[in-house]
N, C-alpha and C positions, 0 to 999 in steps of 0.2 A: 295729681296732678289730672287733666281729661284724655281719654285711650285718643281720639278723633288724634290732640298735637302726640302724642307717648307714638301711636304709629306713624306719625307724618314725621322725627325722626328715623326711622324709625327705616323709609325710604326714601334717606336726602344719600345723594348723591355720594362719593368716595373723592375725596381729595386728586387734588388734580398730581400727574406729573408732575409742576416745577415744585409744588411747595411737598410732599412726598421724600421731593432730592434737597430742596432749600431740609430739612429736616434730618435727616443723614447727612447730611455737609457740621450742624449745626450742632448736632450728637456724637462727631466726631472726632479725639480732639488731638489731631494728627494735620487738621483744619485751617486753612486761612480765612488771607479776603477773599483773597485774587479766587479760591475756591466758590466765594458768594455769589463776587458780582458771576464770575461764572457763571451757574446757579440761572440769575435772576435773570441774565441782558439777553438769550432766546423771548422772552415775555411780553412784547410791547408791556399791554395792562403791567404787571404787576413794578416796570419799568418807572412809568410815569408816572403812579401814586405814588411809591420813593419815594420820586422829583420833585410833587408837588407840596410833599408834604416839606423837604428838605431844603423847600425853596420854602417857607412857612412862614413870618413870621417866629409861632413860635418856639424854630428854635433855635431864632439869630444867628446864621454862617456864617453873618455876612456878603460872601460874596456867589457871586449862581450858580450851583452842582446843577452841572449841566452830564454828568454821564456817570449812570450804574456805578463806573471802580471808584471818583466823587466822593458818592453818599453811603457805600458798603465802607468810604471808611474812613467815617462821620459818624456812619452811625453806631455799628462793628457789630457784631453777629448779629449778638438778641438781639436787639429793633432795629431793623432789621429783618429780622426773623418775620420779627412781631409786626411790623406796616403789609410784609406780603401775607401774612396764614391774612390780617383781616383785613386783608380790599380784595384778594380772593372769596372768602370764605358769603362777603356779601352778594357781593357774581356767583358766588356759586346761586344762591337762595332769594327763591325773584321776591323781590325787596318794594315791598307799597305798606310805608309806612300811616300810612291817611288815619287809619284809627289815632295813632301818639297826636296829627297833629303838627309835622312836619315833611317832608320832600326824603328823597336815599341820599342824594345828596347834604342836605344838613343834618341827618343820622353820625352817613359820615365825620359832619366836624363839629356832630358833638365826644363824638365813638376816642376820633385825635386828639381836639383838647380833655377829656378824662383823661388819658394815657399820658398824658404832657405837663398838667401837671402833677403826677404823679413821680415822676422819670421828677422836674423842679423840683418834687415834696421832698422824693423821698432818697432822693440822690446824699443832701442834708442830710438821713442820717445812718441808709447803710449801702451804697454803693450800689450791694451785691442783690441783695431785697430787692429797691430797686428798679436791677433791672428782671429779677421773677416777679416781682410787681405790675413791668407795665406791658407786659403783653399780657397776660391779666384785665389793665384798664379799655385796653387797647379793646378788644373780644368779650366785655360782662355784661352789655345785653343782647348781644346777639340773642336770644330766645326773647327779645321783643320785635322780631322781623318773623315768627313763627304761632307768638300771639295772636300779631296782625289778623295776619293771615286768620286765624282761627275767628276771630272777633267778628269781617270782614263776613269771612261762612258762617256766621253766623243773625247775620244779616244786624250787629249790636255794634256797627261801628257810626253812630252819632252819637251815641247816649254815651257808651269809654269818653269819644273825642272831651265828651264835653266833661265826664269825669274827673277823667285827667286833668284837664285845662288847669285849675281849678287846684287839685290833689295836693299836699307838701309828703304822702306815704303813695306811690304810681307801685308799692310792693300790695300795697293792700287792695286797694282797685284792677294792678289782673287779675291776685289771689281769688278775684266776689265771679269774676266775668271766666277763667281755666285755670279755675283749683291749683294751681300754685306760682309763684314767682316768677319773675324774668332771671333770676339768679337760680334756683330750678330746676329751668325750662334748661338758660343757657347750659349749664352744667351736665346734663344727661344730652345733647348736643355734642360734645366734648369727648364724655364716657363712649355717644358711635362709631366716633372719630383718633379715640385710642392713645385722646393727648396723658399726661403723668394725673394717676392716683392726688397729692401735691394739687396739682393744677385748677380742677373740675372743683377741689372741695376746698378752696377755700372762695373758687364765686360761686358753686354753692349754697356755698352759707355767709355768701353780701352784702343777706337781707337782714341778719336774723346773726351777728356778728357773737351775737352775746350765748350764741349755741353752742357756737364751734366750737370742734378738739379742742384742747391747751392747743395742738404741734401748730395748729392755722391759722388760731384768733384772729392774732396780729396785722397776715396780710388780709381776712376775712375785712377786719375792722377800719384798716388802711380806704380797701377799697369803698365801702360802707362810704366811707367821713367822701375818698374823689367826690362817689353816685349822687351825692347828700348836694354836697360846690356847684356842679356843674348837671342837674339831672335829666329827659329832653324836654321840659316842660315849658320850664326856664332858670336856660341853666347859667348862674351867677349871678342872679336877683341879686336884694342884700338878701335878704329873707333865706334861701339858700344857705348863700352862704355866716350867714348865722348860724342857723342849725348845722351843718358842718362845725364851725372852728366849734361849739356848742358841743360840739360830737368826738371832737381833737384834744378837747379839757377837760372832760368827762374819761378818753381814754388814759393818760398820763399825757398825755405830747407837749411838746411847746410852744402850742399857737404858733407864738413868734414863726416859728421856721416856716410854717400852712401860711399865714401870715402873708409871710414873703413870696415866697413863690406865689396866690393869685392874683396881687397885687403888681408882680410881675406881668402874670397873664396877661394879665386886665390892658395893662397901659399899652400891652406888642399888637391888640385885638382889633 
């Protein structure tokens, strides 16, 4: 990894007091949904993003969700925390995704799609693991923000964008420019912010799951499958879906469950 990226990660500001409070509430077994709602209701940006996601067709809640309490009760503690952290981090970092040829809003939407597919698919396999993977899926592309910044600073944005546009393996292109994949950069970001080691490791190996330690290989593989199906350059393309399904088959998953989740999501888009 380029030393300039490492330096930029070390210089990242701390997480907001709201996020620290959310993490504390989530970690305490005695905490309630009311505690979580109270933690976010004074942060208009977090509430706006949670309500936007709650009212999107991806989750199909039916009636309009109008306040923090409703959203938290429907999403639960884990997913509320995931959405709050994900959107706050993107606001904290200076998001210019020009080298990936997407806007910051499109980048945020793709992250939401990856998280939604993970939840839809994995809750049919293991609900506990699904909630754990939801946050990782929502945040696993964070490193692209720093990679994009590095590429822009080196005046390589156009060349990088041209290679990304047609690539079926974005990690290879990223490594060619910054000596690290998005997963590796993202892992270092969350290590800087003090996230737990399991979370960091599953993202670190999300581009190379076969190299992951045994205890987190399943998580890294699931993340890799989801980002294969919904890559930033061609989300839900026929080729991307076929690649993802092939990876799921090779990993021993029941492919029909994943196909059902893909169909359900693409029909709602």
